[in-house]
C-alpha positions, 0 to 999 in steps of 0.5 A: 213231161215237158209238154205238160209243164209248158201247157201248165205255164200257158194256162197260168199265164192266160188266167190274167190274175187281177192282182199283179203281185200274186200273178208275178209270184205264181209265175215265178213259183211255177218256173222254179217248180218246172226248173226243179222238175226238169233238173231232177228228170235230167239227173235221173236220166243221166244216172241210168245213162251212166249205168248203161255206159258202164255195161258197155265198157264191160262189153268193150273190154271183152273184145265184142263190138259195142252197139248203142242200145235204143234206150241210150239214144232216147236218154241222150235225146231227153237230156238235150230236150231238158237242157233246151227247155231249161233255157226257155223257163 
């Protein structure tokens, strides 16, 4: 998703619209849309991550060892990448 948003921004920027006002408006709207999409993605990922962590807390209370599932590691990486991308938008 992040790569596609970056490709779309590059495509729009490389069109070199003759009307500067429209160009600025389009770029602003695209950045706002990308920011909203990244925020929504991050919110969904954090919701699922919290669900995984609640499952893990139940496992800790039963006395078993807790191993972080691969899905949780992916969720952490997605959140970090989203946060880094938002700073570039």
